[in-house]
C-alpha positions as CSV (number, residue, x, y, z in Angstrom):
1,M,-2.5,46.7,-221.7
2,K,-3.0,48.8,-224.8
3,F,0.0,51.2,-225.0
4,C,3.6,51.1,-224.1
5,N,4.4,53.0,-220.9
6,Q,7.7,54.0,-222.3
7,C,6.8,55.4,-225.7
8,A,3.0,55.2,-226.0
9,T,3.0,53.0,-229.1
10,P,0.2,50.5,-229.3
11,L,1.4,47.2,-227.9
12,A,1.6,43.8,-229.7
13,Y,0.9,40.5,-228.0
14,G,3.0,37.5,-228.9
15,V,6.3,35.9,-228.2
16,P,9.0,38.7,-228.3
17,P,12.4,38.0,-229.8
18,D,14.6,35.9,-227.5
19,D,11.7,34.9,-225.3
20,N,9.6,31.8,-225.0
21,M,6.2,33.0,-223.8
22,P,3.6,35.3,-225.3
23,R,3.7,38.8,-223.7
24,F,2.7,42.3,-224.3
25,H,5.7,44.1,-226.0
26,C,6.3,47.3,-227.9
27,P,7.2,46.9,-231.6
28,A,8.7,50.4,-231.6
29,C,11.0,50.6,-228.5
30,L,11.1,46.7,-228.0
31,V,10.3,47.0,-224.2
32,V,8.6,43.8,-222.9
33,H,5.8,44.4,-220.5
34,Y,5.9,41.5,-218.1
35,E,2.8,40.5,-216.1
36,N,3.7,38.5,-213.0
37,P,1.7,36.7,-210.3
38,R,0.4,38.8,-207.4
39,I,1.4,37.9,-203.9
40,I,-1.3,37.6,-201.2
41,T,0.3,37.8,-197.8
42,C,-1.5,36.7,-194.7
43,T,-1.1,35.8,-191.0
44,L,-2.6,33.1,-188.9
45,P,-2.6,35.0,-185.6
46,I,-2.7,33.0,-182.4
47,W,-3.6,34.1,-178.9
48,Q,-3.6,31.5,-176.1
49,Q,-4.3,28.6,-178.6
50,Q,-7.1,30.6,-180.3
51,I,-7.0,31.7,-183.9
52,L,-8.0,35.2,-185.0
53,L,-10.5,35.2,-187.9
54,C,-12.1,38.1,-189.7
55,K,-15.6,38.2,-191.2
56,R,-15.3,40.0,-194.5
57,A,-17.1,43.3,-194.8
58,I,-16.1,43.6,-198.5
59,E,-16.4,41.5,-201.7
60,P,-15.3,39.0,-202.7
61,Q,-16.9,36.6,-200.2
62,L,-18.7,39.3,-198.2
63,G,-19.9,37.9,-194.8
64,L,-17.6,34.9,-194.8
65,W,-14.6,34.2,-192.4
66,T,-11.0,34.5,-193.4
67,L,-7.5,35.0,-192.0
68,P,-6.2,38.6,-192.1
69,G,-4.4,39.2,-195.4
70,G,-4.3,40.9,-198.8
71,F,-2.1,42.0,-201.6
72,M,1.5,42.7,-200.9
73,E,2.5,46.3,-201.7
74,N,5.6,47.6,-203.5
75,G,8.4,48.5,-201.1
76,E,7.5,46.0,-198.3
77,T,8.6,42.5,-197.5
78,V,6.1,39.6,-197.6
79,A,6.2,39.6,-193.7
80,E,5.8,43.3,-193.5
81,G,2.8,43.1,-195.8
82,A,1.2,40.3,-193.7
83,L,1.6,42.4,-190.5
84,R,0.2,45.5,-192.3
85,E,-2.8,43.6,-193.5
86,T,-3.4,42.2,-190.0
87,W,-3.5,45.7,-188.6
88,E,-5.8,46.9,-191.5
89,E,-8.3,44.1,-191.1
90,A,-8.2,43.2,-187.4
91,R,-6.4,46.0,-185.5
92,S,-3.9,43.5,-184.1
93,R,-0.1,43.7,-184.1
94,P,1.2,40.1,-183.8
95,T,4.8,39.1,-184.3
96,I,5.8,36.6,-187.0
97,R,6.8,33.2,-185.7
98,Q,7.4,31.4,-189.0
99,L,6.3,30.9,-192.6
100,L,3.5,28.4,-192.5
101,A,2.1,27.9,-196.0
102,I,2.7,28.8,-199.6
103,V,-0.3,28.1,-201.8
104,D,-0.1,28.6,-205.6
105,L,-3.2,29.5,-207.6
106,P,-1.8,29.6,-211.1
107,Q,-5.3,30.1,-212.7
108,Y,-5.6,33.4,-210.8
109,H,-2.0,34.4,-211.2
110,Q,-1.6,34.5,-207.4
111,V,0.6,33.1,-204.7
112,H,-0.8,33.1,-201.2
113,M,1.7,33.1,-198.3
114,F,0.6,32.5,-194.7
115,Y,2.7,33.4,-191.6
116,L,2.1,31.9,-188.2
117,A,2.0,34.9,-185.9
118,D,1.8,35.3,-182.1
119,M,-0.6,38.0,-180.7
120,P,0.9,39.9,-177.7
121,N,-2.6,40.2,-176.3
122,A,-6.2,39.6,-177.3
123,D,-6.7,43.1,-178.6
124,C,-8.4,43.2,-182.0
125,A,-11.3,45.1,-183.6
126,P,-13.4,45.2,-186.7
127,T,-12.4,47.7,-189.5
128,S,-13.9,48.8,-192.8
129,E,-12.7,45.5,-194.3
130,S,-13.9,43.2,-191.4
131,S,-17.4,43.5,-190.0
132,E,-16.4,41.2,-187.1
133,V,-13.2,39.7,-185.7
134,A,-13.1,36.9,-183.2
135,L,-10.8,34.3,-181.6
136,F,-11.7,30.7,-182.2
137,H,-10.3,27.5,-180.6
138,P,-9.5,25.0,-183.4
139,H,-12.7,23.0,-182.8
140,E,-14.8,26.2,-183.1
141,I,-13.5,27.3,-186.6
142,P,-16.5,28.0,-188.8
143,W,-15.3,25.6,-191.5
144,D,-18.5,25.8,-193.5
145,H,-18.3,29.6,-193.6
146,L,-14.7,30.2,-194.7
147,A,-14.2,32.6,-197.6
148,F,-11.3,31.0,-199.5
149,R,-9.9,27.5,-200.2
150,T,-6.4,28.9,-199.5
151,V,-7.4,29.9,-195.9
152,R,-8.9,26.5,-195.4
153,A,-5.7,24.8,-196.5
154,A,-3.6,26.9,-194.1
155,L,-6.0,26.4,-191.2
156,E,-6.2,22.6,-191.8
157,H,-2.4,22.4,-191.9
158,Y,-2.0,24.4,-188.7
159,V,-4.6,22.4,-186.8
160,E,-3.1,19.1,-188.0
161,H,0.5,20.0,-186.9
162,R,0.1,22.5,-184.0
163,D,0.6,19.9,-181.2
164,K,3.6,18.1,-182.8
165,G,6.3,20.1,-181.2
166,P,8.1,23.4,-182.1
167,G,8.5,24.4,-185.7
168,L,5.6,23.4,-187.9
169,P,6.4,22.0,-191.3
170,L,5.9,24.3,-194.3
171,L,2.9,23.5,-196.4
172,E,3.6,24.0,-200.1
173,T,0.5,23.2,-202.3
174,R,-1.4,24.2,-205.3
175,I,-5.1,24.8,-205.6
176,T,-6.7,24.3,-208.9
177,P,-10.3,25.1,-210.1
178,R,-13.0,22.7,-209.0
């Protein structure tokens, strides 16, 4: 950020009056320009005990497998965003069953949220974002070819708890740089 979006004055960076963290703020009109974490919203879609995964057709992690998901948009709920992303990446329209995982990535200013979702049928297809989509039984998951550590965490949590009765526990974790 270089200029105030309210008055076009060059911004200062530091701790504004009555605050406790350094932020971009305008010395002329005193508006504080907050930068907050981005929410990545995803589904873990299930069809007859199989998990829907997408092979990425875009960077980052081109050619690796992931769960459908992406950045939440303004004007939508986290669940709506997860369902939109599932359509955009896999042409599937599941229904949300429950929130499955919240994974914090403070170093990237992101929070990843995963919903367990039920597919009404096996219909799915590649898109401009996914070169391939496929259903995998848990023992078939391509663990060595997953795109993101957050996806691995959500999948491991699901696989560990899926047969322990209704209502899976919520995974709340943090992933830090290696």
